[in-house]
N, C-alpha and C positions, 0 to 999 in steps of 0.2 A: 504494500500500500504506500509505503514511503517513496519507493521508486516511481510509482504512478503519479503521485501528487507532485513530485518534483519535475518529472519529465513533461507530463501533460499540462501542468499548470503553466510552465514556460511556453510550451507550444501554443496554448490557447491565447496567451498574450501576443504571440507572433502571428498566428494564422486565423485568429478569430475564435471566440468562445463557443459560439453556436456550432461551428463546423467541427471543432475538436470534441465538443460534447457529444455530437452525433457519433463520431468514431469511438468515443469512450463507451457509450452505451452499447454499441454494436460489439465492441471487443469484450465487454463484460458478459453480454448475453451469449455470445459464441462460446466463450470458455466455460461458462456455467453449464451450458448444454453439453459440451465435450466432457466436463467433469462427471456429469451424470451418465455418460456413455463409457467412461473409463473401465478398463478391464483388469488393471493391476495397480499396485501402489504407485509406481513410477509415473504412469499416465495421470493418475489422480493428483499426485503432488504437483506435476508440471502444469496441468490445466488449472488447478486451484490457485497456484502461484500467479499465473497469468490473469486469471479472473480477479485476483487481489490487486494487480496493477490497475485494472480498469476501475475497480471500486475505489482505490486510492485516488485516482484521477477525478472521480466525481466530487470529492470534498471541496477542493479549491474552485473547480469550474462552476459547480452549481451555486456556491455562495457568491461568486463573482457575477454570474448571470442574474441572480436574485437581486443583488445590490444595484446592478445597472438598470433594471427595469422597475424598481420599487420607487414610490414617491419619496422625495428627499426627507421629509419629516418622519416617515415611518420606516425608513430604510434600516437603521441600526437596531431599532427596538423590536417592533412587531414582526416584520417579515424575515429578517435574518435569524431571529430566535426560533421562529416557526420552521424555517428551513432546516436548521440543525435538529430541532425537536422531532421533525418528521422521521428521522432515522429511528428514533425510539418508538414512535407510533407504528412505523412499518414493522419493526421487530415484534411488537406485541401482536399485531394483526397476523403476521406470519406464524407466530407461535400458536395462535388460535386455529389457523388453517392447518397446521401440522398435525394436530391431534387426530382429526378424521383421516388424514392421509396415512398416518401410522396404523390406525385401526383397520383401514380397508385394504392397504397394500402390503402390510407385513414387512418382510425382509427387503422388499423393493422400495420402501419408503424413502430412503436417502436419495435414491435416483429421482423419484418423483418430485422430491423437494428441490433438487437442483434444476429440474425441468421447469418447475413452477417459478423459481427465481429467475431463470433465463427469460 
């Protein structure tokens, strides 16, 4: 995640946040999907690490885009706090979704969860 935030944060300043954010989301989705399709530990580790690069890129880019398009007086308080808090909300929602996934898919649950994340 550190690598993704450093590399993609700088690239977004150079080539545009919206463009790099699109690549970031695609990179994350592809490697989460490949993680769910992995056949051994080495594939799992490599795909998960590359998905982590995409997730790390999301932090600085999404906050910058949020700041750019938010009204000046609400920028730092309401909108950026909500942007950061959205990660927590998403984690709670995904936890709630994971319970029926585990109940209905059994040992394949981890794969289904990666597909859902992708």
